[in-house]
MIDODO-678568 format. One record per residue: residue number from 1; residue in one letter; y, z, x of N, C-alpha, C, O in turn. Coordinates in Angstrom, 3 decimals, decimal comma. Last residue first. Layout:
// residues N
<kedo NUM "a" <Y Z X> <Y Z X> <Y Z X> <Y Z X>>
...
This chain:
// residues 131
<kedo 131 "n" <-7,923 -5,081 -8,562> <-6,662 -5,456 -7,320> <-6,054 -4,672 -8,490> <-4,856 -4,387 -8,485>>
<kedo 130 "h" <-11,589 -3,951 -7,573> <-10,326 -4,602 -8,190> <-9,261 -4,992 -8,044> <-9,311 -5,593 -6,970>>
<kedo 129 "l" <-14,838 -3,552 -7,768> <-13,957 -3,791 -7,186> <-12,799 -4,413 -8,460> <-12,934 -4,962 -9,554>>
<kedo 128 "p" <-15,106 -0,132 -10,424> <-15,835 -1,435 -9,316> <-13,915 -2,089 -8,929> <-12,774 -1,755 -9,246>>
<kedo 127 "i" <-15,680 2,715 -9,565> <-14,467 2,045 -9,278> <-14,592 0,469 -9,798> <-13,741 -0,171 -9,180>>
<kedo 126 "s" <-17,028 6,208 -10,519> <-17,304 4,481 -10,459> <-16,356 3,971 -10,136> <-15,489 4,820 -10,345>>
<kedo 125 "l" <-18,204 9,059 -10,970> <-16,675 8,380 -11,034> <-17,099 6,722 -9,914> <-17,368 6,588 -8,721>>
<kedo 124 "q" <-19,960 10,884 -9,891> <-19,349 10,829 -11,295> <-18,069 9,607 -11,890> <-17,378 9,493 -12,903>>
<kedo 123 "v" <-20,790 9,512 -7,844> <-21,604 10,247 -8,648> <-21,534 10,506 -9,610> <-22,466 10,531 -10,415>>
<kedo 122 "g" <-19,825 6,851 -6,541> <-19,382 8,734 -6,480> <-21,000 8,608 -7,166> <-21,954 7,852 -6,980>>
<kedo 121 "k" <-17,806 4,098 -5,432> <-18,921 4,077 -5,845> <-18,757 6,264 -5,712> <-17,912 6,870 -5,053>>
<kedo 120 "y" <-14,353 1,733 -5,476> <-15,088 3,233 -5,096> <-16,822 3,509 -6,468> <-16,937 3,264 -7,669>>
<kedo 119 "q" <-12,440 -0,804 -4,922> <-12,959 -0,138 -5,357> <-13,690 1,422 -4,480> <-13,539 1,904 -3,357>>
<kedo 118 "a" <-9,925 -2,667 -3,519> <-10,006 -1,539 -3,743> <-11,225 -1,291 -4,814> <-10,833 -1,728 -5,896>>
<kedo 117 "p" <-8,390 -5,151 -2,562> <-8,921 -5,198 -3,248> <-9,677 -4,306 -3,061> <-10,551 -4,706 -2,291>>
<kedo 116 "d" <-6,116 -2,796 -0,618> <-6,340 -4,684 -1,771> <-7,048 -5,488 -1,479> <-6,909 -6,364 -0,627>>
<kedo 115 "e" <-6,379 0,468 -0,299> <-6,505 -1,438 0,531> <-6,508 -2,163 -1,442> <-6,763 -1,994 -2,634>>
<kedo 114 "t" <-4,745 3,148 -0,734> <-5,023 1,835 0,368> <-4,808 0,894 0,542> <-3,886 0,288 1,088>>
<kedo 113 "r" <-5,039 3,498 -2,973> <-3,681 3,518 -3,031> <-3,624 2,819 -1,278> <-2,696 2,182 -0,779>>
<kedo 112 "l" <-8,091 3,922 -3,760> <-6,905 2,683 -4,523> <-6,014 2,992 -4,109> <-5,315 2,904 -5,118>>
<kedo 111 "p" <-9,222 4,906 -1,406> <-9,379 3,500 -1,143> <-7,904 2,854 -2,943> <-7,201 1,850 -3,063>>
<kedo 110 "e" <-7,811 7,259 -2,519> <-7,582 7,455 -0,690> <-7,650 5,789 -1,178> <-6,582 5,208 -1,371>>
<kedo 109 "l" <-8,658 8,451 -4,855> <-7,533 7,815 -4,873> <-7,137 7,174 -3,866> <-6,152 6,450 -4,012>>
<kedo 108 "a" <-11,600 9,180 -4,465> <-11,561 7,806 -4,745> <-9,992 7,370 -4,752> <-9,770 6,162 -4,675>>
<kedo 107 "d" <-10,820 11,612 -3,435> <-12,238 10,389 -2,623> <-11,744 9,706 -2,999> <-11,073 9,108 -2,158>>
<kedo 106 "l" <-10,157 12,753 -5,844> <-9,582 12,957 -4,465> <-10,001 11,631 -3,229> <-9,315 11,015 -2,413>>
<kedo 105 "l" <-12,412 12,321 -7,086> <-11,189 11,687 -7,743> <-10,238 11,826 -6,313> <-9,671 10,827 -5,870>>
<kedo 104 "e" <-14,692 14,192 -6,122> <-14,944 12,049 -6,651> <-13,319 12,010 -6,833> <-13,139 10,894 -6,346>>
<kedo 103 "d" <-12,941 16,093 -6,084> <-13,124 15,637 -5,296> <-14,118 14,830 -5,098> <-14,518 14,666 -3,945>>
<kedo 102 "m" <-13,322 16,885 -9,231> <-12,071 16,699 -8,231> <-12,448 16,659 -7,289> <-12,497 17,874 -7,101>>
<kedo 101 "r" <-16,169 16,190 -10,405> <-15,209 15,584 -9,949> <-14,219 15,295 -9,457> <-13,855 14,159 -9,153>>
<kedo 100 "a" <-16,749 19,876 -8,951> <-17,108 18,195 -8,028> <-16,566 16,930 -8,401> <-16,300 16,187 -7,456>>
<kedo 99 "g" <-14,879 20,379 -10,780> <-14,956 21,126 -8,939> <-15,279 19,757 -8,593> <-14,586 18,835 -8,161>>
<kedo 98 "r" <-16,259 19,910 -13,254> <-14,740 19,967 -12,831> <-14,206 20,390 -11,642> <-13,033 20,756 -11,574>>
<kedo 97 "r" <-18,727 21,501 -14,041> <-18,798 20,007 -12,476> <-17,361 19,315 -12,953> <-17,381 18,086 -13,017>>
<kedo 96 "s" <-18,347 22,854 -16,338> <-18,465 23,523 -15,188> <-18,964 22,029 -13,821> <-19,607 22,190 -12,784>>
<kedo 95 "f" <-17,329 21,374 -18,106> <-16,473 21,249 -17,648> <-17,254 22,254 -16,787> <-16,314 22,780 -16,193>>
<kedo 94 "d" <-18,049 17,741 -18,658> <-18,475 18,564 -18,220> <-17,609 19,301 -17,821> <-16,763 18,726 -17,137>>
<kedo 93 "l" <-15,876 15,114 -21,017> <-16,380 15,538 -19,273> <-16,840 16,697 -19,835> <-16,518 17,041 -20,973>>
<kedo 92 "g" <-14,213 14,666 -23,463> <-16,180 13,886 -23,312> <-16,912 14,822 -21,909> <-18,099 15,126 -21,798>>
<kedo 91 "a" <-12,152 15,745 -23,646> <-11,981 14,510 -22,002> <-13,574 14,245 -22,695> <-14,098 13,291 -22,119>>
<kedo 90 "a" <-12,625 18,237 -24,564> <-11,469 16,834 -25,389> <-12,024 15,528 -25,005> <-12,288 14,549 -25,703>>
<kedo 89 "q" <-13,790 19,457 -23,148> <-14,342 18,832 -24,584> <-13,386 17,620 -24,753> <-13,527 16,424 -25,010>>
<kedo 88 "y" <-12,045 20,288 -20,859> <-12,239 18,829 -21,187> <-14,058 18,757 -22,044> <-15,094 18,221 -21,650>>
<kedo 87 "g" <-10,144 21,556 -23,149> <-9,871 20,075 -22,570> <-10,474 19,005 -21,965> <-10,244 17,796 -22,008>>
<kedo 86 "e" <-11,472 23,850 -23,160> <-11,618 22,443 -24,795> <-10,582 21,237 -24,446> <-10,273 20,284 -25,161>>
<kedo 85 "p" <-11,785 24,990 -20,961> <-13,092 24,278 -21,404> <-12,993 23,168 -22,586> <-13,710 22,229 -22,929>>
<kedo 84 "s" <-9,595 25,557 -18,863> <-10,150 25,340 -20,518> <-10,847 24,536 -20,623> <-10,619 23,346 -20,401>>
<kedo 83 "w" <-8,675 25,479 -16,483> <-8,882 26,044 -16,827> <-10,039 26,596 -17,955> <-10,881 27,494 -17,971>>
<kedo 82 "g" <-7,903 22,724 -13,444> <-7,794 23,228 -15,408> <-8,841 24,653 -14,880> <-9,423 24,921 -13,829>>
<kedo 81 "f" <-7,556 21,559 -11,485> <-8,413 21,591 -12,323> <-8,757 21,922 -13,569> <-9,570 21,555 -14,417>>
<kedo 80 "g" <-4,659 20,773 -10,141> <-5,152 21,451 -10,034> <-7,235 21,309 -11,225> <-7,601 20,139 -11,113>>
<kedo 79 "f" <-2,281 18,824 -7,500> <-3,539 18,739 -8,634> <-4,096 19,840 -9,159> <-4,175 20,449 -8,092>>
<kedo 78 "g" <0,959 18,315 -7,190> <-0,006 18,592 -7,162> <-1,309 18,567 -8,483> <-1,303 18,395 -9,702>>
<kedo 77 "p" <2,496 15,356 -4,301> <1,962 15,421 -5,930> <1,646 17,406 -6,273> <2,251 18,026 -5,398>>
<kedo 76 "l" <5,219 14,681 -3,275> <4,518 15,582 -3,344> <3,394 16,510 -3,916> <3,297 17,733 -4,007>>
<kedo 75 "l" <6,890 12,137 -1,983> <5,939 12,798 -2,719> <5,177 13,985 -2,857> <4,184 13,917 -2,133>>
<kedo 74 "r" <7,961 10,438 -0,279> <8,216 11,521 0,092> <7,327 12,522 -1,014> <7,180 13,704 -0,704>>
<kedo 73 "g" <8,854 7,126 -0,013> <7,071 8,425 0,686> <7,396 9,493 0,906> <7,308 9,908 2,062>>
<kedo 72 "g" <10,615 6,961 -1,998> <10,690 6,434 -0,376> <10,119 7,726 0,552> <10,524 8,635 1,277>>
<kedo 71 "s" <10,320 6,216 -4,079> <11,446 8,239 -4,026> <11,317 8,163 -2,352> <11,760 9,010 -1,576>>
<kedo 70 "v" <9,023 4,632 -5,024> <10,171 4,577 -5,285> <11,087 5,867 -4,290> <12,271 6,103 -4,050>>
<kedo 69 "f" <6,281 5,360 -3,325> <6,969 4,160 -3,223> <8,978 3,858 -3,857> <9,853 3,177 -3,322>>
<kedo 68 "d" <5,464 7,952 -5,273> <5,382 8,282 -3,652> <7,028 6,470 -3,384> <8,252 6,583 -3,321>>
<kedo 67 "i" <5,233 6,091 -7,409> <6,900 7,016 -7,431> <6,950 7,273 -6,045> <7,977 7,036 -5,408>>
<kedo 66 "t" <3,437 4,814 -7,256> <4,720 4,436 -7,411> <5,817 5,104 -7,272> <6,992 4,796 -7,074>>
<kedo 65 "t" <1,254 6,357 -6,484> <2,109 6,005 -5,904> <3,602 4,426 -6,103> <4,238 3,616 -5,428>>
<kedo 64 "l" <1,181 7,375 -8,606> <1,609 8,366 -8,070> <2,488 7,944 -6,477> <3,384 8,419 -5,779>>
<kedo 63 "s" <0,374 5,702 -10,894> <1,153 5,897 -10,991> <2,289 6,834 -9,649> <3,514 6,955 -9,638>>
<kedo 62 "r" <-2,474 4,770 -9,291> <-1,474 3,790 -9,271> <0,886 4,711 -9,706> <1,981 4,478 -9,194>>
<kedo 61 "a" <-3,944 6,748 -9,920> <-2,977 6,024 -8,180> <-1,566 5,425 -8,756> <-0,344 5,558 -8,688>>
<kedo 60 "l" <-3,940 6,908 -12,693> <-3,492 8,244 -11,863> <-2,953 7,519 -10,532> <-1,799 7,645 -10,122>>
<kedo 59 "p" <-5,000 4,427 -13,392> <-3,658 4,508 -13,375> <-2,846 5,614 -12,755> <-1,672 5,567 -12,389>>
<kedo 58 "v" <-7,457 5,347 -11,214> <-6,966 3,786 -11,335> <-5,519 3,857 -11,535> <-4,718 3,589 -10,640>>
<kedo 57 "p" <-8,586 7,443 -13,266> <-8,778 7,500 -10,899> <-7,548 6,026 -10,991> <-6,518 6,429 -10,448>>
<kedo 56 "p" <-7,721 9,376 -15,660> <-8,312 8,007 -15,123> <-7,637 7,936 -14,359> <-6,430 8,179 -14,346>>
<kedo 55 "h" <-7,493 12,868 -15,890> <-7,221 11,625 -15,304> <-7,759 10,948 -15,070> <-8,608 11,226 -14,224>>
<kedo 54 "l" <-8,625 14,978 -15,368> <-8,791 14,437 -17,197> <-8,077 12,734 -17,274> <-8,086 11,851 -18,131>>
<kedo 53 "p" <-8,663 15,569 -12,581> <-10,037 15,197 -12,970> <-9,784 14,949 -14,466> <-10,839 14,652 -15,028>>
<kedo 52 "a" <-5,880 16,686 -12,417> <-6,592 15,353 -12,131> <-7,740 15,036 -12,557> <-7,770 13,897 -13,023>>
<kedo 51 "i" <-3,990 17,963 -14,484> <-4,855 18,761 -13,880> <-5,905 17,093 -13,805> <-6,457 16,534 -14,753>>
<kedo 50 "l" <-1,123 19,165 -11,539> <-1,620 17,658 -12,834> <-3,236 17,918 -13,077> <-3,900 18,092 -12,055>>
<kedo 49 "v" <1,882 20,410 -11,748> <-0,469 20,736 -11,574> <-0,330 20,323 -13,113> <-0,009 20,530 -14,283>>
<kedo 48 "p" <4,643 18,542 -11,488> <4,101 19,607 -11,898> <2,202 19,346 -12,032> <1,554 18,343 -12,331>>
<kedo 47 "s" <6,092 17,986 -7,533> <4,927 17,279 -9,356> <4,471 18,091 -10,017> <3,649 18,753 -9,382>>
<kedo 46 "g" <8,184 17,445 -5,205> <6,882 17,697 -5,802> <6,493 17,477 -7,729> <6,809 16,798 -8,706>>
<kedo 45 "l" <9,533 15,231 -3,328> <9,443 15,349 -4,491> <8,466 15,652 -4,950> <7,636 14,798 -5,261>>
<kedo 44 "l" <11,670 15,982 -0,785> <9,971 16,635 -1,517> <10,288 15,944 -2,091> <11,428 15,560 -1,833>>
<kedo 43 "v" <14,919 15,705 1,301> <14,107 16,610 0,282> <12,537 15,435 -0,361> <12,584 14,208 -0,271>>
<kedo 42 "r" <16,259 13,567 2,276> <15,236 14,340 2,697> <14,604 15,047 1,576> <13,577 14,579 1,085>>
<kedo 41 "p" <17,635 12,015 0,754> <17,667 10,984 0,607> <16,347 13,063 1,946> <15,208 12,682 1,674>>
<kedo 40 "h" <20,080 12,223 -1,964> <18,237 13,623 -2,074> <17,786 13,122 -0,370> <17,428 14,193 0,120>>
<kedo 39 "r" <20,002 10,094 -3,309> <21,761 11,203 -3,379> <21,484 12,638 -2,746> <22,115 13,692 -2,824>>
<kedo 38 "e" <18,263 8,581 -3,698> <19,352 7,840 -2,663> <20,390 9,280 -2,454> <21,293 9,414 -1,629>>
<kedo 37 "r" <16,093 9,127 -4,850> <15,430 9,613 -3,655> <17,596 8,865 -2,626> <17,910 8,796 -1,438>>
<kedo 36 "g" <15,905 10,693 -7,606> <16,994 11,104 -6,504> <16,504 10,805 -5,165> <16,394 11,695 -4,321>>
<kedo 35 "h" <14,111 9,095 -8,992> <15,661 8,476 -9,409> <16,621 9,267 -8,348> <17,762 8,873 -8,103>>
<kedo 34 "g" <11,849 9,784 -9,010> <11,914 8,919 -8,180> <13,642 9,109 -8,133> <14,224 9,253 -7,057>>
<kedo 33 "a" <10,874 11,535 -11,070> <11,200 12,420 -9,581> <10,895 11,151 -7,788> <10,408 11,236 -6,661>>
<kedo 32 "p" <10,231 10,450 -14,189> <11,616 11,015 -12,905> <11,705 10,925 -11,452> <12,543 10,292 -10,811>>
<kedo 31 "r" <6,836 11,497 -13,332> <8,257 9,537 -13,309> <9,200 10,008 -13,261> <9,482 10,235 -12,084>>
<kedo 30 "v" <6,420 12,735 -14,657> <6,292 13,379 -12,189> <6,944 12,596 -12,885> <8,010 13,130 -13,193>>
<kedo 29 "p" <6,539 13,814 -17,184> <7,312 14,761 -16,056> <7,434 13,981 -14,602> <8,168 14,310 -13,671>>
<kedo 28 "g" <4,272 11,553 -17,580> <5,207 12,672 -17,985> <5,884 12,985 -17,174> <5,856 12,280 -16,165>>
<kedo 27 "t" <2,393 9,518 -16,361> <3,615 9,589 -17,137> <4,666 10,200 -17,391> <5,796 9,717 -17,458>>
<kedo 26 "p" <0,268 11,492 -15,806> <0,965 10,998 -14,690> <1,789 10,130 -15,234> <2,261 9,588 -14,235>>
<kedo 25 "t" <0,734 14,169 -18,012> <0,300 12,981 -17,654> <1,240 12,313 -16,295> <2,395 12,536 -15,932>>
<kedo 24 "s" <0,050 17,266 -17,172> <1,143 16,758 -17,733> <-0,019 15,162 -17,285> <-1,043 15,086 -16,604>>
<kedo 23 "s" <-0,558 21,024 -18,295> <-1,021 19,966 -18,221> <-0,107 18,740 -18,129> <0,769 18,839 -18,988>>
<kedo 22 "r" <-0,768 25,390 -17,829> <-0,100 23,434 -18,196> <-0,629 22,331 -17,192> <-0,972 22,410 -16,012>>
<kedo 21 "r" <-2,251 26,970 -16,397> <-2,070 26,638 -17,952> <-1,322 25,256 -18,508> <-1,480 24,449 -19,425>>
<kedo 20 "s" <-3,654 26,581 -13,490> <-2,419 26,376 -14,346> <-3,100 25,815 -15,947> <-3,853 24,951 -16,397>>
<kedo 19 "p" <-5,747 27,932 -10,910> <-5,821 27,484 -12,192> <-4,451 27,692 -12,491> <-3,873 28,672 -12,021>>
<kedo 18 "t" <-5,138 27,226 -7,102> <-4,680 28,344 -9,095> <-4,750 27,139 -9,506> <-4,358 26,027 -9,151>>
<kedo 17 "a" <-6,531 25,892 -5,853> <-6,775 26,936 -5,671> <-6,540 27,319 -6,793> <-7,410 27,735 -7,558>>
<kedo 16 "r" <-5,436 22,584 -5,994> <-6,182 23,118 -6,618> <-6,817 24,734 -6,985> <-7,431 24,949 -8,030>>
<kedo 15 "a" <-4,093 23,333 -3,640> <-3,039 22,855 -4,959> <-4,356 23,450 -5,894> <-4,319 24,561 -6,423>>
<kedo 14 "a" <-5,323 22,340 -1,584> <-4,711 24,282 -1,630> <-4,349 24,469 -3,062> <-4,303 25,572 -3,608>>
<kedo 13 "a" <-6,170 20,362 -2,224> <-7,314 21,461 -2,160> <-6,712 22,268 -2,375> <-7,062 23,114 -3,198>>
<kedo 12 "a" <-3,909 18,744 -1,633> <-4,701 18,705 -3,253> <-5,287 20,087 -2,938> <-4,733 21,014 -3,529>>
<kedo 11 "s" <-3,614 19,091 1,278> <-2,534 19,630 0,704> <-2,973 19,619 -1,379> <-2,413 20,341 -2,203>>
<kedo 10 "s" <-5,774 17,569 2,610> <-5,423 18,973 1,764> <-5,003 19,609 1,715> <-5,369 20,763 1,937>>
<kedo 9 "r" <-5,637 14,844 1,178> <-6,539 15,841 0,328> <-6,534 17,104 1,035> <-7,154 17,989 0,447>>
<kedo 8 "t" <-2,162 14,122 1,368> <-3,628 14,435 1,674> <-4,755 15,178 1,112> <-4,527 16,250 0,552>>
<kedo 7 "w" <1,239 12,186 1,479> <-0,091 13,176 0,140> <-1,389 13,425 0,603> <-2,075 12,603 -0,004>>
<kedo 6 "r" <2,096 10,022 2,767> <1,718 11,447 2,940> <0,968 12,748 2,230> <0,401 13,805 2,507>>
<kedo 5 "r" <0,387 7,460 4,370> <0,781 8,393 2,907> <0,826 9,344 3,963> <0,308 9,576 5,055>>
<kedo 4 "q" <3,790 5,371 3,944> <2,188 5,391 4,699> <2,214 6,571 3,984> <3,134 6,983 3,277>>
<kedo 3 "t" <3,746 2,012 1,057> <3,708 3,429 1,597> <3,187 3,749 2,952> <2,366 2,980 3,451>>
<kedo 2 "a" <1,929 -0,243 0,347> <4,060 -0,520 0,783> <4,284 1,100 1,381> <5,138 1,216 2,259>>
<kedo 1 "m" <-1,037 -0,028 1,166> <0,039 -0,266 0,069> <1,415 0,501 0,917> <1,633 1,405 1,724>>
C-alpha cells in the first residue's frame, strides 16, 4: 500500500488485553480521524477500540488503510475482542473462539494492507485472492 506500516500486531495485542464495553464500526467515529492532518502534523490518530473479530477483514483493512493514508501514516488503531457473548451470537460467531479469531484477523490484516492482490487462509478466516 502507499503508506509505511506504522501500526503493528504488538500494539494491537496490548490493546486487546482490556475488554471494552464500546464497539464501533470502521466507518463510525474512526473515519473523521484523518481530517486534522494539516493542522496537527505530528499528532498520532488513535481510534476507539474496535471489536475487531466482529468485523469482516477486507472492509476493516480498507477503512483503516484509507484513514492511515489520509492521515499521513499516523493511525494508531485500538483493537479489542469484546466481553459480550451476545455480540458474537448476533454475528453468528463462537464467543469462546474470539481470541483465536482476533489472532487470525491480525494476521490477515497484514497482507490485506501490504499486498496487491492479497489473500489469506487460516482456520477461521479465509480470504480469496482479490485486488
